[in-house]
N, C-alpha and C positions, 0 to 999 in steps of 0.2 A: 503440222504443216506450217510453213513460213509464208506470211501473207503481208501484202502492202495494201493500204487503202487510202486512195488519193480524194481528198475532200473530207472535212470534217463537220459537214452539215448534218442535218437530222438522219438521213439514210446512212451517210458514211461513219457517223460515230455509233450508231446502233449497231451496224454491221461489224465494224471493227471491234467492238467491246463484246458482242456475243459471240463471235469467233474466237476471241481470246478466252473467253468463259469455257469454251469447249476444249482448252488446252492447246490452241494454236499460238504461235508467236506472231504477234501483229504490230506492224509499224504504220501508224497514220501520218499522212503528209498535209499540210496546209500551209498556204502561202501567207496567212495572217499570224506573224511572229508573236504577237501579244496574246493572241488566243492559244497558241501552242505552248507558250510558258505557263499560262494559267492552267492548261490541261495537265502538263507535266506536274504540276504542284496539287493535282487532284480536284481542281475546279471545273465542273461540268458546265458547259455552255448553254445547254438547252435544258428545258423541262420536260422530262418523260418518266412517269412512275417506274420506279425500281430500277432504272438504269444507273442511278448514282451508286446504288450498292455494289453492282458488279464492276462498274467503272473504277471505283476505288480499289476493289480487291485485286483486279487484274493489273492495275498500276503497281501497287505494292508487291506483287508477286513477280513482276518483271516480264509479264507477257503482252502487255499493252504499253507501247512507247510512242511518242510524237516527235515529228521533225518538220522543219521547212525545206528539207533537202530531198528533192525527188530522187536522186542517185542513191541515196541511203536505202530507200524502200526497193529500188531495182536491184541493187546488189545484194540484197539480204532477203529475197522474196522469190518464191516459184509462182505465185499468183498475184496479180495486181488488180485490183477491184477500182474501177472508176466511178466514183460516187460524187460527181459534180452537178452544179445547177444547170437547168435547162429551162430556163425563164422564157415564157412566149414573147416572141417578137411582135412588132406592131400589126402584122398581118395574121396573127394568131399561130404561126409555125414555131416549132421549139428551136430556142437558140442553141446551136452546138458549139459555139466558139470556145467555151471552157473545154468541153471535151476533146475537140479537136486539137486545140493548142497544147493540151497535155500530152496528146497522143504523139504529136510531132516531137516533143522534147523525149518522149519515151524512145522514139526511133533514133535519136541522137545518142542515147545512153545504153540502150540494151546491150547486154554482152553475153547472154545466155538464153535458153528456150524459156519463155514466159508464157502463162496463160493470162491474157489481158480480158478483164470481165467488165462489160458495160451493165453496172448496177442501176445507173440513172434511168429514169424514163425517157426513152428516146423513139422518134419514128422509124418506120420501117426502112431499112437500107443503112441505119448508122453504123452497124458492125462492119459493113463493107467499106464505109467511109473512113472508120477508124484504121482499118487494116491498111488502107491506101495511104492514109496519113502518116502512119508509122513508117511504111516503107519510104514516103517521101523524106521523112526525118533522116532515115539511115542514109539515103543517097546524098541529101544536102551537106551532111556532116562527114560523109565518107566513112562511115561506121565500118570498121573491118569485119564486124560480125555478120554485115549484110552479105558478104562473100561466102559464107558457110553453105556447104550443100545440104546441110541438115534443115528441118523446119525450124524457122527463125522464132515464130511465135503463132499463137492461136487467139483470134478475138471470139469471146463468147458473149451471149445475150443472157444475162441472169436477172429478169426484173424482180423488183420488191414488191411485196404485198403486205406492207406495214401499216396498221392502223395506229395513227397517233393516240396515244393513252394506253395501247395495249401492245406496244412495238416489241418489247422484250419477249413477251409470251409468244407473240406471232413469229418471231425469228426462232425462237427456242424449240417451238412446237408448231411448226408451219402446217397448214392445211395440204399444201403441196409446194414443191419446189420445181420450178420452171427453168429449164437449161436449154438454150438454143446453140447448137454447135454442129458443125458438119465433120468435126476432127473426132476421130477415136481415141486419140492421144489426150485431147482436152476433155473429152467425155469421161474418161477414166480418173482424171485429176479431179474433176468437179463431183463426179459421183463419191469419190473418197472423201472429199471435203464435207459434203452434205449428208452422207449416210448416218452419222451420228445423231443428226437432228430429226431423222425420220424412223426412229427404231419402233414406234408405234405402229408403223405400217402405212402412213401416208405417204403419197407416191412423189417419187422424183420424175419429172416428165421431161423426157428428151425430145427435141423438135429441132427443125432448121431455125436459124438465126432470124429469119424475116418473121416467122410465125411467133417466136418468142417475143419479138419486139411489139407485135401486133396484140398479142395476149393481154399485156399490161393496159394498154389503151381501151381494148374491147372490154376488159373486166370493169375498170372505172367508169367507163362510159354507161355501161349496162346499170351499174349501182345509181349513178347520177339519173338515169332515166327513170329508175324505180322511185326515186325520191320526188323528181319533177312530176311524175304521173300521179303520186299520191297528193301533192300539192294541189294539182288541177281538180282532183276528186274532192278535196277539202274545200276549195273554193265553190265547188257545185254544190256541196253539203250546205254551206252558208245561204245560198240561194234557194235551195229546195227545203230547207228546214230539217235536213237529216243530220245525223251526228257521225263525224268521221272516225271517231273512236269504235264506234259499232260496225261501220263499213270495213275498217282496217282488220278488226278481229275476224269478220266474215270472210274476207278474201285472203288473209294471212294464214288461215288454217288449212287452205289448200296447199299440198306439198309441192304442187308445180310452181306456186308464187313464194311461199314461205313468209315467215313474220318480220325478217330483217329488212331495213331500209324502207319501211312503209310508214314511218312516223312523220306526218306533215309538220310543218314550220315555216320559218322565213328563209328557207333556201339553204342550199348546200355552199360551202366555201373551202378553205384549205389550199394546200400546196398541190394538190393531185387533181381532183375532179374538174375544177374550172379550167385549168390549163390543158389536161388531158383531153377533154371533151373538145375543146377548141382546137388542139392539134391534130387529133383524129379526123375532125371536119376538114381542117386545111390539107391534110394528107389526102383524104378522098378527093377534095376539089382538085388538087394537083394531078391527080390520076383519072380526073374526068368524071367523077361520080359525084352526084348530088345527094348527100347524106340528110335526107330531109327530116328524119327522127331526131337526130342529134342537134340540128339547128333548132328545131322546136324546143328541145330541152334547154338549150341555152337561152332562148327567149322567155321560156316560162321561169327559169331561175332569175333572171335579171328582174322580170317584174315581181316575182314573189319576195325578193329581198325587201322591197319597199311596201309590200302589201299591208302591213300594219299601220304605215304612216296615215292613210286616210281614216282609219278608225280613231287615231289619236286626234286628228284634226276635227272630225265630226263631233267628238266629245266636248271639245273646247270651243265649238261654234265657229270653226276654221280661223281662230285667232290664238296662235301659239306664241306670239311676241312676249318675251319676259317671263313664260312659263319655265319652272324649274322641274325638268325631268330626271328621275333617278333611274340609272340603268344598271341592271344586274347582268353581268357577262359580257365580254368582249372578244374572247377567243372564238374561233370558228367552231369550235366543239369542246366539250369538258375534258379535263385531264390533259391539257396541252396549254402551252403559252403561245402558240402559233396564231397570228391574227391575219395571214394571207388570205385575202378575198373574204374576210369575216362578214357576214350579213350585219352584224352590230355596226360596223364602221360605215357602211352605206346609209343606214338608218340614221345614225347620228350626224352624219354629213348633211342629209336631207332636213333633219330637225334644227340644226344650226341655221341652215339658210332661211328657215321660218322664224328665227330670232329666239330660239329658246336657249336655256342654259342647262347645260349637261353635267350631271354629278354622277360619276360612274365607279362600279367596284367589279373586279374580277380577282379570283384567288391566285392567278399566276401572270396573267397578259398585260398588266398595267404598265410595266416598264417599256414593254414593246410598243404599246399605243402611245405612251408618253413621247418615245422618239419619233414616232410618225406624225402625231397631232400636236406636240407640244403643249401650250397653254391654252388651246382652244376649248378644252373641256377640264372639269375638275375631277380629281381623283380622291377616293375615300378609303380610309383605313380599314374598314369593314363593311359588310353588306348593310348594316343599319344606319351607319353615320350619313349616308348619302340620301337617306329618306326623310331627314329633318327637314321640315317645311316644303317638302316636294309635292308638286300638284298632282303627280301621278308616279307609278312605278311601270317600268318597261323591262321585261326579261327577254334577253336575247341569246342566252347560252344555258343549256340545261345542267349546270354543275350540281352535284348532289347536295351541297349545302344548301341550295336554294328550294330543295324540294319540301322540307318541312320547317319553314321558318316560325319564328315567334310572331304570330299575327297580333297578339295583344300589343306587343312592342311596336309592331307596324302601325297599329292603329292610332297609337299616341305620337307618332312622328309625321305620318303623311298628313298633308293638308286636305287631300280628298282620297276617300277609300275607293280607289280605282287602279286597277292592275291591267296592263296590256302584255299578255303572255304570248310571246312568239314561240314558245316551245310546248305548250299545252301541259305545264307541269301540275296543274291542280284541275280538280273537278269543277265544272260550273255549278252543281248542286251545293258543294261545299263552300263555295265563295259566296253563293247566295245567302246560305246560312249565315255566314259571317258578316253580311250587310255590305259586301263589295259590289261595284260595278266592275264586271269581269269580261274582257275581250280576249279570245282566243282564235284559233285557226280551225275552222271547219265545223265549229261547235255553236251551240246556242249562246247568244250574248246576253249577259246578265246586267240588268241595269236597276240600280238602287239609288235612292236618295233623290 
């Protein structure tokens, strides 16, 4: 099939590349000409495991091409995916200006039947807004296609459920595909497009547009709720002297609850959970409903991100001025370079306000943090370089490379044998045997020395 993808951010680039991998012809559109030229030459602008391999392969085989001209995609595609950013406005609502701006341009240019697909995470009612905006673009430009008696286009909601770090596998082998449409014609087109991805029997779930839009927000909000609930349990464990790892095992084995998203830590971040929870609360408020659970989820996460700072301050007798703190991990989660709403950045800003010096290492996210924070912190070439003469180590992201470090080497570099572990990578018992003071989330604190 012939497909256009408007927007080459995380969702757009994964979507376009994976659709091309299945044999479709894909044109990706972006307004950033420098970015488009780099992609044409095979330079991938994001870090996502395994994406680079199929990205390069499909460019070489001519199935994946890039342009800055929207008309090129419209003229040569039967399906147009809108994979544009929907950042939160100041009031928490999703900013639809990018999507609606492109929709108006589509209305001016469209010249044959297209299925327009909202791939971005959008609030309920967006499909209808996109439809009206396209129609407005047709009228504004006196598009002759607008006078056709045939159906001009259909707008479909097709939310993505991609986990950063696993996005290629999630797209190629989805748990489910959700398609919101009231058009039988669009339903057949979308069913044909996605049927090769669900050959193992996972469902394509058809529903109305509003339900599909709400499904994405509801899914992410529920997962964010599980994380925040477990963080609250972890905080209670510390007060009561319980071990959150044992509690997690005890409740996670209940099939009604499940093991996933029950790992406590310093809160969730990223491009989805924070803004999706916020947007769903905003939508509920506008509809006259007080979504108390999700408001609490946001409050818990806000406080959880900084929950490890008092532990650091207590260890140093509330005097952090001049202390050198080594930080492992800057991305909001492992296997990505995404730093949006990353807990590490909130913690670092708080520690800088206390007068500390931060030396950080992350396998992939340092360039993005450097663009955001400039010279406010120092960056290290590897995980051990930042430990030299550091007063402590703070772990903010659970990268695999941090799970089994060379403790003997760490001992020779750290000024104090103390680790503040925001992701519970090590067992308190093992750290005690190694002679470390060890502070984690929801477990026994180990004090040595």
